N, C-alpha and C positions, 0 to 999 in steps of 0.2 A: 597323250594327243591318241586321237582312235579312228583308226586306217577304217572305212566302208567299202567292201567287197562288194564289185557288179555282182551278183548274183547270179549275174548271165554269162560270166565270161569266168575263164579257168585262172585267173589272177588279180592280184589288186595293182592302182595302179603305175603300182612300184616294181610288176611283172613277178610280184612275191606270192608263194604259197601256203606259208609257216608265219605260225605263232613266233617263230627264232628272227623271222625279220622285223620284225619292228614291233609297235605296242596294240596290237589287235585289242580291242574292248571284248570280252569275251560273248556279249550282242551283237554284234555282228560278225561272230563266227560261224562259217557252214555249221548244222549239226545234219549227224547220222543217226537212225534208230531204224531196229528189226525187229522184227519180231513174224512166229512160225507158230500158227495157231495146231494144236495137238490135233490131229490128222487132218490139217489143211496145209494152208501154200504160204510160203512166206510172202511176208508184205515188208517192204520200204519207204522208210520218209528220209527226206531232206527236204532243210526246214533255214531260215536263219531269223533268228529271236534280236526282234529290234523294237527298242522305246516297252521291252516288256510284252512283247506282243508276237505272234508268229506270222513271217512274212516267207514268199519263194517256198510255198511248202509244195513239192512235189512228192507224191507220190508213187510209188514204182513194185515190180516183184513180180510173180511166177504164177499171179492169182488169174482169172475170168469176172468180166461184168458185162451185164449190161442192159444199156445200152451204151456204145462208147463213151458219149458223152456225162454218161454218170461220172472217171476221172476227172471231168474237169469241175466236176459238181461237187467231187470227196475235196478238191483241192482247196475249192473256193469259198468250200464249207471250213474251212480249217483258217486261213488266212484271216489276222484281226484275233483272233482268240488269242485271249491271257494266256502269257508262257505257264504261269501256276495255273489254268485253267481248272488241270488234272481227268484223268481217263472220262468219269462220268460224263464229263461237260465235253470232252472233246468228240467220244462215243455219238451220245446225243445230238452235238451238231451238227457229225454224215447222217446221223439216220433222218436228220427231219429235213436235209441238203433232199437226199435222195428219195424222201416220203417212198409214194407204194410202186411206182414206176419203174426202180432199177432195180436188178439181181448179181448180189454179186458169190461166188461161188469159186468157196474155198476159204472164204478172209469174212471177217465179219465189222463191223462198226469197229466193234472193242477193239478187235485187233488194229484194225487202222491203231484209233488211239493210246494202245499198247505201246506202235512202234511213235508216238508220236512223245511220249513220256520216253523211251525210252535215249530217242536224241536227243530232247530239250535236259535228261539228265547224264548224256554225257556216258549211258550205262552202255557196254557190247553186250552182241548177241550173242545167249548162252550157249 
């Protein structure tokens, strides 16, 4: 049995937030990754892996970007990508989604991709 977590809720249907409460499938657990670029800003990625693909991707951090809609473009670019795609593929997806019309300050597409990798691999921030 695998619990399916509503990505917009703070708890599952049983009111449980921990693996100790039940048989959570690894692929339905919320995952969290962080990366601080050298000389740059912190980027945080929270996501869920479902069916081998990223879903409910939320990028946040202490960085700036323009236009504000660029954050939604980044999130949408990562949703549906394979969980084993790797840093180069995720960075390319982010760069492609942003095109030439967006500016990132303190982070890069590669930094976002590294935070995704850390989330998927369950790596804590150094």
